[in-house]
TIDOLUM-722628 format. One line per 10 residues: their letters; for each residue x, y, z of N, C-alpha, C. Coordinates in steps of 0.2 Angstrom, whole numbers, always signed. Layout:
# TIDOLUM-722628
a = X/Y/Z/X/Y/Z/X/Y/Z | ...
***
This chain:
# TIDOLUM-722628
mfdfiavlva = -16/-88/+186/-16/-92/+181/-13/-88/+172 | -20/-84/+173/-19/-83/+164/-15/-76/+166 | -14/-72/+170/-12/-68/+171/-4/-69/+170 | -1/-73/+173/+4/-76/+171/+7/-80/+162 | +2/-81/+163/+2/-83/+156/+4/-75/+150 | -1/-73/+153/+2/-64/+151/+6/-62/+150 | +9/-63/+156/+15/-60/+156/+21/-61/+154 | +22/-71/+155/+26/-74/+152/+27/-73/+142 | +21/-72/+140/+19/-69/+133/+23/-62/+131 | +23/-59/+136/+24/-51/+135/+31/-51/+134
ltlaalvvvg = +36/-56/+138/+40/-54/+141/+46/-60/+134 | +43/-63/+132/+44/-67/+127/+46/-63/+121 | +43/-60/+120/+39/-55/+114/+45/-51/+114 | +47/-47/+122/+52/-41/+121/+58/-43/+121 | +59/-53/+122/+66/-51/+120/+68/-53/+116 | +61/-58/+109/+61/-57/+104/+64/-50/+101 | +60/-46/+102/+60/-38/+101/+70/-36/+101 | +70/-39/+106/+77/-38/+108/+82/-39/+103 | +82/-46/+104/+88/-50/+99/+87/-48/+93 | +80/-47/+91/+79/-45/+85/+82/-38/+81
malgvhwgrq = +83/-33/+86/+85/-27/+84/+95/-29/+84 | +95/-33/+89/+101/-34/+89/+106/-37/+82 | +101/-44/+82/+103/-46/+75/+104/-41/+66 | +98/-37/+68/+100/-32/+63/+103/-27/+63 | +105/-23/+69/+114/-22/+69/+118/-25/+67 | +120/-30/+69/+125/-36/+67/+123/-36/+61 | +118/-38/+59/+118/-38/+49/+119/-31/+46 | +120/-26/+48/+119/-20/+46/+128/-20/+45 | +130/-21/+48/+138/-21/+51/+140/-22/+46 | +140/-31/+44/+142/-33/+40/+140/-33/+34
rpygllpyvi = +134/-33/+30/+131/-32/+26/+131/-25/+23 | +132/-18/+22/+130/-12/+21/+123/-11/+18 | +120/-16/+12/+115/-16/+9/+108/-20/+13 | +105/-24/+18/+103/-25/+21/+101/-31/+17 | +92/-35/+18/+89/-37/+17/+84/-38/+12 | +86/-29/+14/+77/-25/+7/+76/-27/+2 | +81/-30/-2/+79/-30/-11/+78/-38/-9 | +80/-43/-6/+78/-49/-6/+69/-49/-3 | +67/-45/-5/+58/-45/+1/+57/-50/-4 | +55/-47/-12/+52/-50/-16/+51/-57/-17
ypvllvyaly = +56/-60/-17/+56/-67/-18/+52/-71/-14 | +50/-70/-6/+46/-73/-4/+38/-70/-4 | +38/-64/-7/+30/-62/-8/+28/-66/-15 | +31/-65/-20/+32/-69/-25/+29/-78/-23 | +35/-81/-19/+33/-87/-19/+26/-88/-18 | +23/-84/-11/+17/-85/-6/+12/-83/-13 | +14/-78/-16/+10/-78/-22/+8/-83/-27 | +11/-88/-28/+12/-91/-33/+9/-99/-29 | +11/-100/-25/+8/-106/-20/+2/-106/-19 | -2/-99/-17/-7/-97/-16/-12/-100/-22
tllsgrdlsg = -11/-100/-28/-14/-99/-33/-13/-108/-36 | -6/-110/-33/-4/-118/-36/-9/-123/-32 | -8/-120/-26/-12/-127/-21/-20/-126/-20 | -24/-117/-22/-30/-115/-23/-36/-122/-28 | -31/-126/-30/-37/-127/-33/-41/-126/-41 | -42/-120/-42/-46/-115/-45/-47/-119/-51 | -52/-116/-57/-52/-119/-62/-57/-114/-66 | -52/-112/-71/-52/-106/-77/-57/-106/-79 | -60/-113/-82/-63/-112/-89/-70/-108/-89 | -73/-108/-83/-79/-102/-84/-79/-96/-84
gealavlqvs = -71/-95/-85/-71/-87/-86/-67/-84/-77 | -62/-77/-77/-59/-76/-73/-62/-76/-67 | -67/-71/-66/-74/-70/-61/-76/-75/-58 | -79/-79/-60/-81/-86/-56/-76/-89/-52 | -69/-87/-56/-65/-93/-52/-61/-88/-46 | -62/-82/-48/-61/-80/-39/-64/-81/-35 | -72/-82/-34/-74/-85/-30/-73/-92/-27 | -70/-94/-30/-68/-103/-28/-62/-105/-26 | -59/-98/-26/-53/-100/-23/-49/-100/-15 | -49/-104/-14/-49/-107/-6/-40/-106/-5
khplvtwlgr = -37/-107/+4/-34/-107/+5/-31/-111/+8 | -25/-113/+5/-19/-118/+9/-17/-118/+16 | -19/-121/+22/-13/-119/+26/-7/-117/+25 | -3/-121/+22/+4/-122/+21/+5/-116/+17 | -2/-111/+13/+2/-103/+11/+0/-99/+17 | -4/-102/+23/-6/-99/+28/+2/-94/+30 | +4/-101/+34/+9/-101/+37/+15/-99/+32 | +18/-101/+27/+23/-95/+24/+21/-88/+21 | +16/-86/+22/+13/-80/+24/+14/-76/+31 | +14/-79/+36/+15/-77/+41/+23/-76/+43
ltslfilfac = +27/-82/+40/+35/-82/+39/+37/-73/+34 | +34/-73/+29/+35/-71/+25/+34/-63/+28 | +28/-61/+33/+25/-56/+35/+33/-53/+42 | +35/-59/+46/+41/-59/+50/+46/-53/+45 | +47/-58/+38/+55/-58/+35/+57/-50/+34 | +47/-48/+33/+47/-39/+28/+48/-37/+35 | +46/-37/+39/+48/-32/+46/+54/-33/+49 | +58/-39/+50/+63/-39/+52/+69/-33/+46 | +67/-37/+41/+72/-31/+33/+71/-25/+34 | +65/-23/+37/+63/-14/+38/+66/-12/+42
aervlyrslr = +66/-17/+46/+69/-14/+54/+76/-13/+54 | +80/-18/+50/+85/-18/+50/+88/-11/+46 | +84/-11/+41/+89/-1/+36/+86/+5/+41 | +79/+1/+46/+79/+8/+50/+82/+9/+54 | +84/+4/+57/+92/+4/+64/+98/+5/+61 | +99/+2/+54/+104/+6/+48/+107/+14/+49 | +100/+16/+47/+101/+23/+45/+103/+29/+50 | +98/+25/+57/+100/+28/+63/+105/+29/+65 | +108/+22/+64/+117/+23/+70/+120/+27/+65 | +121/+26/+58/+123/+32/+54/+120/+38/+53
wgrqaplvpa = +117/+41/+55/+115/+47/+55/+119/+52/+55 | +120/+56/+49/+126/+61/+47/+132/+58/+43 | +133/+51/+41/+140/+47/+39/+135/+46/+31 | +129/+47/+30/+129/+46/+25/+124/+51/+21 | +122/+49/+14/+119/+56/+11/+112/+56/+14 | +110/+62/+13/+104/+65/+17/+96/+61/+14 | +93/+58/+17/+86/+58/+14/+83/+63/+10 | +77/+62/+5/+74/+65/+4/+67/+69/+4 | +66/+73/+9/+63/+76/+15/+55/+76/+10 | +54/+79/+5/+49/+78/+1/+44/+72/+0
lvlafavffl = +51/+69/-3/+46/+60/-1/+45/+57/+0 | +49/+58/+9/+47/+55/+15/+39/+58/+16 | +40/+63/+18/+33/+66/+16/+28/+66/+12 | +30/+66/+7/+23/+63/+1/+20/+56/+3 | +26/+52/+3/+22/+46/+6/+19/+43/+12 | +23/+47/+17/+18/+49/+24/+11/+49/+22 | +10/+57/+20/+4/+60/+18/-4/+53/+15 | +3/+54/+9/-2/+48/+5/-7/+39/+9 | -2/+40/+15/-1/+35/+20/-9/+34/+22 | -7/+41/+26/-9/+44/+32/-20/+47/+29
tntvspallg = -19/+47/+23/-25/+49/+21/-29/+44/+17 | -25/+39/+14/-29/+32/+13/-31/+25/+14 | -25/+25/+23/-25/+20/+24/-28/+20/+31 | -25/+27/+36/-28/+28/+43/-33/+32/+44 | -32/+36/+41/-41/+40/+41/-45/+36/+38 | -45/+33/+32/-51/+30/+33/-52/+24/+36 | -47/+19/+40/-48/+15/+42/-52/+18/+50 | -51/+23/+53/-54/+24/+59/-58/+31/+57 | -57/+33/+53/-64/+40/+50/-70/+38/+47 | -66/+32/+42/-71/+29/+39/-81/+28/+41
ryvylshefl = -85/+27/+36/-91/+24/+40/-92/+17/+44 | -86/+12/+41/-84/+6/+42/-77/+7/+49 | -77/+7/+52/-69/+5/+55/-68/+0/+51 | -62/-2/+48/-56/-8/+48/-50/-6/+48 | -46/-11/+52/-39/-11/+56/-37/-18/+52 | -30/-16/+52/-29/-23/+49/-19/-24/+51 | -18/-30/+54/-11/-29/+56/-6/-28/+47 | -10/-29/+42/-7/-29/+35/-4/-23/+34 | -7/-16/+37/-5/-9/+37/+3/-7/+39 | +7/-12/+46/+12/-11/+44/+16/-14/+38
yvialgcaav = +14/-18/+35/+21/-22/+32/+19/-15/+28 | +16/-13/+24/+15/-6/+18/+20/-1/+23 | +18/+2/+28/+21/+6/+31/+27/+5/+32 | +32/-1/+33/+36/-2/+35/+39/-1/+25 | +37/-7/+21/+43/-6/+17/+41/+2/+13 | +36/+7/+14/+38/+15/+14/+43/+17/+15 | +44/+15/+21/+49/+21/+25/+55/+17/+25 | +56/+9/+21/+64/+8/+21/+65/+10/+13 | +59/+10/+11/+61/+13/+2/+65/+21/+1 | +62/+24/+7/+63/+30/+5/+69/+32/+7
lvteeaelql = +72/+25/+12/+78/+25/+16/+84/+24/+13 | +84/+19/+4/+88/+18/+1/+93/+23/-4 | +101/+26/-1/+101/+30/-6/+107/+29/-9 | +109/+22/-8/+115/+21/-14/+112/+17/-19 | +116/+15/-22/+114/+14/-32/+115/+8/-33 | +120/+5/-30/+123/-2/-27/+116/-7/-24 | +112/-5/-21/+107/-6/-18/+101/-7/-21 | +99/-2/-25/+94/-2/-31/+95/-6/-37 | +102/-6/-38/+105/-14/-43/+103/-18/-41 | +103/-19/-36/+100/-26/-31/+96/-27/-30
alraarnacl = +89/-23/-29/+83/-24/-28/+82/-25/-36 | +86/-21/-42/+83/-23/-47/+84/-31/-50 | +90/-33/-48/+90/-42/-51/+85/-45/-47 | +86/-45/-41/+81/-50/-36/+74/-48/-40 | +72/-42/-40/+63/-41/-45/+66/-44/-51 | +70/-44/-55/+70/-51/-61/+71/-56/-60 | +75/-57/-54/+75/-65/-54/+69/-68/-52 | +64/-67/-48/+60/-69/-46/+55/-69/-49 | +53/-62/-55/+48/-63/-60/+48/-67/-65 | +55/-70/-66/+59/-74/-71/+56/-80/-69
gfaalslacl = +57/-84/-63/+54/-89/-59/+45/-88/-58 | +42/-82/-56/+36/-81/-57/+32/-84/-66 | +36/-80/-68/+33/-81/-77/+35/-88/-78 | +40/-90/-78/+41/-97/-80/+38/-103/-76 | +36/-103/-71/+31/-108/-70/+24/-108/-71 | +22/-101/-73/+15/-100/-76/+14/-103/-82 | +19/-103/-85/+19/-106/-92/+20/-114/-92 | +24/-114/-88/+24/-123/-85/+18/-127/-86 | +13/-123/-81/+7/-126/-79/+5/-123/-86 | +6/-120/-90/+0/-121/-97/+2/-127/-98
alkpglvmas = +7/-129/-98/+7/-138/-101/+4/-143/-96 | +6/-141/-91/+4/-146/-86/-4/-147/-85 | -5/-141/-81/-13/-140/-77/-13/-133/-82 | -18/-131/-88/-20/-129/-91/-27/-124/-88 | -32/-127/-86/-37/-126/-85/-35/-118/-76 | -30/-122/-73/-27/-117/-68/-22/-109/-68 | -22/-110/-75/-19/-104/-79/-21/-100/-84 | -27/-103/-90/-29/-101/-92/-37/-99/-96 | -39/-95/-94/-46/-93/-94/-52/-93/-100 | -58/-94/-100/-62/-94/-107/-62/-84/-108
yhagyipgfh = -60/-83/-115/-60/-77/-117/-64/-74/-123 | -68/-73/-125/-70/-75/-132/-70/-64/-134 | -67/-60/-130/-68/-53/-133/-61/-50/-133 | -57/-57/-136/-50/-56/-136/-46/-51/-144 | -42/-52/-148/-39/-45/-152/-34/-54/-155 | -32/-59/-152/-32/-66/-157/-35/-69/-160 | -34/-68/-167/-40/-71/-171/-41/-78/-170 | -47/-82/-169/-49/-88/-166/-45/-89/-161 | -43/-86/-157/-40/-89/-148/-43/-85/-144 | -48/-91/-141/-54/-88/-135/-50/-88/-129
wrfvglanhs = -46/-89/-128/-41/-89/-122/-39/-84/-118 | -36/-82/-113/-32/-77/-109/-27/-81/-104 | -22/-80/-106/-17/-83/-101/-15/-76/-92 | -20/-81/-90/-21/-78/-80/-13/-79/-79 | -11/-86/-78/-4/-87/-73/-8/-89/-67 | -2/-88/-62/-3/-89/-58/-4/-83/-53 | -5/-77/-55/-9/-73/-53/-16/-74/-52 | -20/-66/-49/-27/-68/-49/-30/-66/-57 | -27/-62/-60/-29/-58/-65/-27/-58/-72 | -31/-57/-77/-25/-55/-82/-23/-49/-82
nnmgsllvff = -26/-46/-82/-22/-37/-80/-15/-38/-76 | -16/-40/-71/-12/-41/-65/-4/-47/-69 | -7/-50/-72/+1/-56/-72/+3/-52/-80 | -3/-47/-84/+0/-44/-88/+5/-37/-85 | +2/-36/-80/+7/-30/-78/+15/-32/-74 | +15/-39/-71/+19/-41/-69/+23/-42/-72 | +22/-44/-78/+27/-47/-84/+31/-40/-87 | +28/-34/-88/+29/-27/-88/+37/-26/-85 | +33/-27/-79/+37/-26/-73/+43/-33/-72 | +44/-36/-76/+49/-39/-75/+54/-36/-82
mvclwcqpfa = +50/-36/-86/+52/-33/-92/+57/-27/-91 | +56/-23/-86/+58/-17/-85/+65/-17/-81 | +63/-23/-78/+69/-26/-71/+74/-27/-79 | +72/-33/-83/+78/-36/-86/+79/-32/-90 | +76/-26/-93/+80/-19/-99/+85/-16/-95 | +84/-14/-87/+89/-12/-83/+95/-16/-80 | +94/-22/-79/+98/-27/-77/+97/-33/-82 | +101/-32/-86/+99/-38/-92/+103/-44/-88 | +103/-51/-92/+109/-57/-88/+114/-56/-92 | +119/-60/-89/+126/-58/-91/+127/-63/-97
rralnraawa = +121/-70/-99/+122/-75/-103/+117/-73/-107 | +119/-72/-114/+116/-70/-119/+110/-73/-120 | +112/-79/-121/+109/-87/-122/+101/-83/-115 | +101/-85/-110/+96/-85/-105/+94/-77/-107 | +96/-74/-105/+92/-65/-107/+88/-66/-115 | +90/-68/-119/+84/-69/-126/+79/-74/-125 | +80/-80/-119/+74/-83/-115/+71/-78/-113 | +73/-73/-108/+68/-72/-103/+67/-67/-108 | +68/-62/-112/+64/-60/-116/+58/-65/-119 | +59/-70/-123/+54/-75/-127/+50/-75/-122
lawtgllltq = +50/-78/-116/+46/-78/-112/+42/-73/-110 | +45/-66/-107/+38/-60/-106/+34/-60/-112 | +37/-57/-117/+35/-57/-122/+28/-61/-124 | +29/-69/-122/+26/-74/-123/+19/-73/-121 | +23/-71/-114/+15/-72/-107/+14/-65/-108 | +17/-61/-112/+13/-54/-110/+6/-53/-117 | +9/-57/-125/+6/-55/-129/-2/-62/-126 | +0/-66/-121/-6/-73/-122/-10/-70/-116 | -10/-64/-113/-15/-62/-110/-20/-59/-111 | -19/-55/-117/-24/-53/-118/-25/-47/-116
sktswsaall = -19/-43/-112/-23/-38/-106/-19/-31/-113 | -24/-26/-114/-25/-20/-119/-19/-15/-114 | -22/-16/-107/-16/-10/-101/-11/-12/-102 | -9/-18/-102/-3/-20/-100/+1/-21/-108 | -2/-20/-113/+1/-18/-119/+2/-12/-120 | -1/-8/-119/+2/-2/-118/+5/+3/-112 | +6/+0/-105/+11/+0/-101/+17/-3/-106 | +18/-8/-109/+23/-9/-110/+27/-6/-116 | +23/-3/-120/+27/+2/-127/+29/+8/-123 | +24/+12/-121/+25/+17/-117/+32/+16/-111
saaalayfgh = +33/+10/-109/+39/+9/-103/+46/+8/-107 | +44/+5/-114/+50/+3/-118/+50/+10/-121 | +48/+14/-125/+49/+21/-126/+54/+26/-123 | +52/+25/-116/+54/+29/-111/+61/+27/-109 | +62/+22/-110/+69/+18/-107/+73/+17/-113 | +69/+16/-117/+75/+17/-125/+78/+24/-124 | +71/+29/-125/+74/+37/-127/+79/+38/-122 | +79/+38/-117/+80/+41/-109/+88/+37/-109 | +88/+31/-110/+92/+25/-110/+101/+26/-117 | +97/+31/-122/+99/+31/-127/+98/+37/-129
ravllqrwrd = +98/+43/-124/+96/+51/-127/+101/+53/-133 | +106/+52/-131/+113/+54/-133/+114/+53/-142 | +114/+46/-140/+115/+41/-146/+109/+47/-152 | +102/+46/-149/+97/+46/-153/+98/+56/-158 | +101/+60/-151/+99/+67/-154/+106/+66/-160 | +110/+63/-159/+116/+64/-163/+114/+61/-169 | +111/+53/-169/+109/+52/-174/+104/+55/-181 | +100/+58/-175/+93/+65/-177/+96/+70/-181 | +103/+74/-177/+108/+79/-182/+111/+76/-186 | +112/+70/-187/+119/+69/-191/+116/+68/-199
frqpylplal = +118/+75/-202/+114/+75/-210/+117/+71/-216 | +123/+69/-215/+126/+66/-219/+122/+59/-220 | +119/+56/-212/+116/+50/-212/+110/+51/-208 | +104/+53/-213/+99/+55/-208/+92/+48/-210 | +96/+45/-210/+93/+37/-208/+87/+36/-201 | +89/+41/-198/+82/+40/-193/+77/+46/-194 | +78/+51/-195/+72/+55/-198/+69/+53/-203 | +73/+48/-210/+70/+48/-214/+65/+39/-212 | +68/+36/-207/+62/+30/-204/+56/+34/-202 | +56/+41/-198/+51/+42/-193/+48/+45/-199
lfglmggatv = +49/+49/-205/+47/+53/-212/+41/+46/-213 | +46/+41/-218/+42/+36/-220/+36/+31/-216 | +39/+31/-211/+34/+29/-207/+28/+31/-205 | +27/+40/-205/+22/+41/-206/+17/+45/-211 | +22/+43/-217/+19/+44/-224/+13/+37/-225 | +16/+29/-221/+14/+25/-222/+7/+24/-218 | +7/+28/-212/+4/+27/-209/-4/+30/-211 | -2/+36/-213/-7/+43/-217/-9/+39/-222 | -5/+35/-226/-7/+33/-234/-12/+28/-231 | -12/+26/-227/-16/+18/-224/-20/+21/-221
lclafmfgdp = -24/+26/-218/-30/+30/-215/-32/+32/-222 | -30/+36/-226/-33/+38/-233/-36/+33/-237 | -35/+25/-237/-36/+22/-241/-41/+18/-237 | -41/+19/-231/-48/+16/-226/-55/+19/-226 | -51/+26/-226/-58/+31/-227/-61/+32/-234 | -56/+29/-239/-59/+31/-245/-62/+23/-248 | -59/+16/-246/-63/+10/-249/-65/+7/-242 | -65/+9/-235/-66/+3/-233/-71/+7/-228 | -78/+11/-231/-82/+12/-225/-82/+11/-219 | -80/+16/-217/-78/+17/-210/-83/+19/-205
garlarflgs = -90/+23/-208/-95/+23/-204/-98/+15/-201 | -99/+11/-209/-101/+5/-207/-99/+2/-202 | -92/+2/-204/-85/-4/-199/-90/+2/-192 | -89/+4/-191/-89/+9/-184/-95/+4/-182 | -101/+6/-184/-109/+5/-183/-107/-4/-181 | -107/-8/-183/-104/-14/-184/-101/-16/-177 | -97/-13/-177/-92/-14/-170/-95/-12/-165 | -98/-7/-165/-103/-5/-158/-108/-7/-155 | -114/-10/-162/-118/-16/-161/-117/-24/-158 | -108/-23/-157/-104/-30/-156/-103/-29/-150
qqgaellslt = -103/-36/-147/-103/-38/-138/-95/-33/-137 | -90/-33/-141/-84/-29/-139/-87/-22/-139 | -89/-19/-143/-92/-13/-144/-96/-12/-136 | -100/-18/-136/-102/-13/-130/-101/-12/-124 | -94/-19/-123/-88/-17/-117/-85/-12/-119 | -86/-8/-124/-80/-3/-125/-85/+2/-120 | -90/+2/-124/-94/+9/-122/-96/+9/-115 | -96/+3/-112/-98/+3/-105/-91/+2/-98 | -84/+3/-105/-80/+2/-101/-79/-6/-97 | -81/-10/-102/-84/-16/-97/-87/-18/-90
grdqiwqiav = -93/-13/-92/-93/-15/-86/-95/-10/-80 | -87/-5/-79/-85/-4/-76/-88/+4/-75 | -92/+6/-80/-96/+12/-76/-102/+12/-70 | -106/+6/-71/-110/+5/-64/-106/+3/-57 | -99/+0/-60/-96/+1/-52/-94/+7/-51 | -91/+12/-54/-89/+19/-54/-96/+23/-51 | -101/+21/-53/-109/+25/-50/-110/+23/-43 | -107/+15/-42/-109/+16/-35/-103/+19/-29 | -97/+19/-33/-91/+22/-28/-93/+26/-28 | -97/+33/-32/-98/+38/-29/-104/+40/-26
qewqknplfg = -111/+35/-27/-116/+35/-22/-113/+34/-14 | -109/+28/-12/-106/+28/-7/-102/+35/-5 | -96/+36/-9/-93/+44/-7/-98/+47/-4 | -104/+50/-8/-109/+53/-4/-114/+54/+2 | -112/+48/+3/-114/+46/+11/-109/+49/+19 | -105/+50/+15/-98/+53/+19/-93/+56/+16 | -95/+63/+11/-89/+63/+8/-82/+65/+10 | -82/+66/+16/-74/+69/+18/-72/+62/+18 | -72/+58/+24/-68/+51/+24/-70/+45/+22 | -75/+46/+15/-77/+38/+14/-80/+34/+18
yglsiwddaf = -84/+29/+13/-86/+23/+17/-80/+19/+21 | -73/+19/+20/-70/+14/+22/-66/+12/+20 | -60/+7/+23/-57/+0/+19/-61/-5/+17 | -66/-7/+21/-70/-12/+20/-74/-12/+15 | -73/-9/+10/-78/-7/+5/-77/-11/-1 | -80/-14/-4/-77/-20/-10/-77/-28/-5 | -77/-28/-1/-77/-35/+2/-83/-37/+2 | -82/-43/+4/-89/-49/+1/-94/-49/+6 | -97/-43/+10/-102/-41/+15/-104/-36/+10 | -101/-30/+7/-103/-25/+0/-104/-27/-4
rksiampham = -101/-31/-10/-101/-35/-16/-109/-38/-16 | -111/-42/-9/-117/-45/-9/-124/-40/-9 | -121/-35/-6/-127/-30/-5/-130/-26/-9 | -123/-25/-14/-125/-22/-20/-126/-27/-27 | -127/-31/-26/-127/-39/-31/-123/-39/-37 | -115/-35/-34/-109/-39/-38/-104/-39/-36 | -104/-49/-35/-101/-52/-32/-93/-51/-36 | -94/-48/-42/-84/-49/-44/-82/-42/-45 | -84/-39/-40/-84/-32/-41/-80/-32/-35 | -72/-34/-36/-66/-36/-31/-66/-27/-28
hahnqfyqsl = -64/-21/-34/-65/-15/-29/-67/-9/-35 | -66/-2/-35/-67/+2/-39/-68/+1/-47 | -60/-3/-50/-58/-3/-57/-55/+4/-58 | -54/+9/-53/-50/+15/-55/-47/+19/-49 | -41/+21/-51/-38/+24/-43/-40/+29/-39 | -44/+35/-43/-47/+38/-42/-54/+38/-39 | -58/+33/-42/-65/+31/-37/-62/+27/-31 | -60/+21/-32/-52/+20/-27/-55/+23/-19 | -50/+28/-20/-52/+34/-15/-54/+37/-12 | -59/+38/-19/-65/+43/-17/-69/+39/-13
ssaglvgvag = -71/+33/-14/-77/+30/-12/-73/+27/-5 | -66/+23/-5/-69/+22/+2/-63/+27/+8 | -60/+34/+4/-58/+37/+7/-60/+45/+8 | -64/+46/+1/-67/+53/+3/-63/+57/-1 | -66/+64/+2/-61/+69/-3/-53/+69/+1 | -52/+67/+7/-47/+67/+13/-41/+63/+8 | -44/+57/+7/-40/+52/+2/-37/+56/-5 | -44/+59/-9/-42/+60/-16/-36/+67/-16 | -39/+70/-10/-32/+76/-9/-25/+72/-7 | -25/+67/-3/-20/+64/-1/-16/+60/-10
llcylavllw = -21/+59/-12/-16/+55/-18/-14/+58/-23 | -18/+64/-24/-16/+69/-29/-9/+72/-28 | -8/+76/-22/-4/+77/-20/+1/+74/-18 | +3/+65/-19/+7/+62/-19/+10/+62/-26 | +6/+60/-32/+5/+61/-37/+12/+68/-39 | +8/+72/-39/+11/+78/-42/+18/+78/-37 | +21/+76/-31/+26/+74/-31/+32/+69/-34 | +28/+64/-33/+33/+58/-39/+32/+61/-45 | +27/+65/-49/+30/+67/-55/+37/+72/-53 | +35/+77/-50/+41/+82/-49/+49/+78/-46
fiartvqrsh = +46/+73/-45/+55/+70/-44/+56/+65/-48 | +52/+64/-52/+54/+59/-59/+54/+64/-63 | +54/+70/-64/+54/+74/-69/+62/+76/-67 | +66/+75/-61/+72/+78/-60/+77/+72/-59 | +75/+65/-60/+79/+61/-61/+77/+55/-66 | +74/+58/-70/+72/+52/-76/+79/+50/-80 | +83/+57/-80/+88/+56/-85/+94/+52/-81 | +93/+54/-74/+98/+48/-71/+98/+45/-72 | +89/+40/-71/+90/+34/-70/+89/+29/-76 | +89/+34/-81/+90/+30/-89/+83/+29/-87
glalalfill = +79/+32/-88/+69/+31/-89/+68/+25/-85 | +71/+25/-78/+67/+20/-75/+61/+23/-71 | +63/+27/-70/+58/+28/-65/+51/+31/-66 | +52/+35/-75/+47/+34/-78/+43/+28/-83 | +48/+24/-82/+46/+19/-84/+41/+14/-79 | +43/+17/-72/+38/+11/-67/+33/+17/-65 | +35/+22/-64/+27/+27/-64/+21/+27/-70 | +25/+25/-75/+19/+23/-82/+15/+16/-82 | +18/+11/-79/+15/+5/-79/+11/+8/-72 | +12/+10/-67/+8/+12/-63/+0/+17/-64
aikavsevpl = +2/+22/-68/-4/+25/-70/-7/+24/-75 | -4/+18/-80/-8/+15/-86/-12/+10/-79 | -11/+6/-74/-16/+3/-72/-19/+7/-67 | -18/+12/-64/-25/+16/-63/-30/+18/-65 | -29/+15/-73/-36/+19/-75/-40/+13/-74 | -38/+8/-73/-43/+1/-74/-42/-2/-66 | -37/-1/-61/-37/-7/-58/-35/-1/-53 | -31/-4/-46/-30/+1/-41/-22/-4/-38 | -19/+1/-40/-11/-1/-41/-10/+3/-37 | -12/+7/-31/-8/+12/-26/-12/+10/-21
amkgmgpdll = -18/+4/-19/-18/+2/-15/-13/-1/-8 | -15/+4/-2/-11/+2/+3/-13/+0/+8 | -15/-6/+8/-21/-10/+13/-19/-15/+14 | -10/-20/+10/-8/-27/+10/-3/-25/+5 | -3/-34/+8/+4/-36/+0/+1/-37/-7 | +6/-35/-10/+4/-38/-17/+11/-36/-23 | +10/-39/-28/+15/-36/-33/+15/-29/-35 | +7/-24/-34/+9/-16/-38/+13/-14/-31 | +11/-16/-26/+17/-14/-20/+25/-13/-21 | +25/-20/-25/+32/-18/-24/+36/-15/-31
tqvlllmtls = +31/-13/-36/+31/-10/-41/+34/-3/-37 | +27/+0/-33/+29/+6/-29/+36/+8/-25 | +34/+3/-22/+42/+2/-17/+47/+4/-21 | +46/+0/-27/+54/-1/-32/+56/+7/-34 | +49/+7/-36/+50/+16/-39/+52/+20/-34 | +49/+19/-27/+51/+25/-22/+61/+24/-20 | +61/+18/-22/+69/+17/-19/+73/+20/-26 | +70/+22/-31/+74/+23/-37/+74/+34/-38 | +69/+36/-36/+68/+43/-34/+74/+45/-29 | +74/+42/-21/+76/+42/-16/+84/+42/-19
vysrrpaala = +85/+37/-22/+96/+36/-24/+94/+40/-28 | +92/+43/-35/+94/+50/-41/+91/+52/-38 | +88/+55/-34/+85/+62/-31/+90/+67/-29 | +97/+63/-27/+101/+68/-23/+106/+72/-28 | +113/+75/-27/+115/+79/-31/+119/+74/-36 | +123/+73/-40/+127/+70/-45/+131/+68/-39 | +135/+74/-38/+140/+72/-33/+141/+68/-28 | +136/+68/-25/+131/+62/-17/+131/+57/-19 | +131/+57/-25/+127/+51/-29/+133/+47/-31 | +141/+49/-34/+145/+48/-35/+148/+45/-28
apap = +148/+49/-22/+150/+48/-16/+150/+42/-13 | +156/+37/-11/+154/+30/-8/+153/+29/-1 | +151/+25/+1/+148/+27/+8/+154/+25/+12 | +155/+29/+19/+162/+28/+22/+162/+23/+26
***
């Protein structure tokens, strides 16, 4: 009886695979851009519902609330459906490219190889060869999204993905701010080390941390900059919502990413106009504005050193709670020491992907250390020297392609990389073992590099 059931299940799964492939081929013939750009909708929906139905309370702080979150059964089933949708969307793109091999723009081999090496060294290698073996079905979604992203060669598909990301992030941010009025304890955490005078709260939104909410809002701003809404009123409201949420997160990392990303988009998006204004000596407004800005900043610094007693102020700041957190990088130095200790026990392949799970955090008496709080130390502790080598190789290839595509993408490739790079200092945005908003940012970056790395002639040529 058991053998009969096993055979029946196997035949059913095989039939579903065949039907799915047929549907994918049919969809590809009808719609050349597929379903990949729409993946962000169900991902952010599950991400939002996970928090909405968790019943968390942030009044005691963010770290304590993370340990209290429970997963609703509805979220579990929606997550499974989302996983199936992701696999179908990615498989459809792979089939579509395979059937049209030679009739579309060629792939970018170096980009494909770099992503494959990074996945193998930071996911497969530690999962199988680390001190503790760890396997998960979520690895499939990561490799599927990465492979589908580097197969994107049409600029129209990239623009469609940008619009979908813009709309999904707008809904997520609006729902988060709506909860601020309806249920503030769900989205606002007590915080006494902020930079807004008299405001001892931190906007977490429907994300699991204020830094993640901040990076999601910056990602939203990048998409909104590149694909603004047609209606001017809606566009202004979206910008106001994004800046309000970002300010309330009090995330210094996200603030820095927003400013640098905006600078990259502004410069490479309006480079010709800026250079023309800079060289126009008949109307030297831009050079004069920059010169007066530098002079004003230098004047303020001189007055501060002459009359502000900076030594005493610095001593008082270092003696305060904020100063202590700055010197210890908010306690991250201890986490990094533990990461190095675990790496030393298996230098080549590291601890494995199960590091920083519940059992490990309990063993080191640090229940709030969800990860290494740094991408380098995360790769070092979980994947060893092999993982670090793969990380450095991947970053080097990304930077090389960004240098090639930054002008044609009008700064989009650089802005997305800045968002990931700045967050990598204190978080792990390049984690390759499960779904999340950071993975979507990485996927959009790969799509951007894949589209704009081709020759300008091939980029402008329509698909036959």
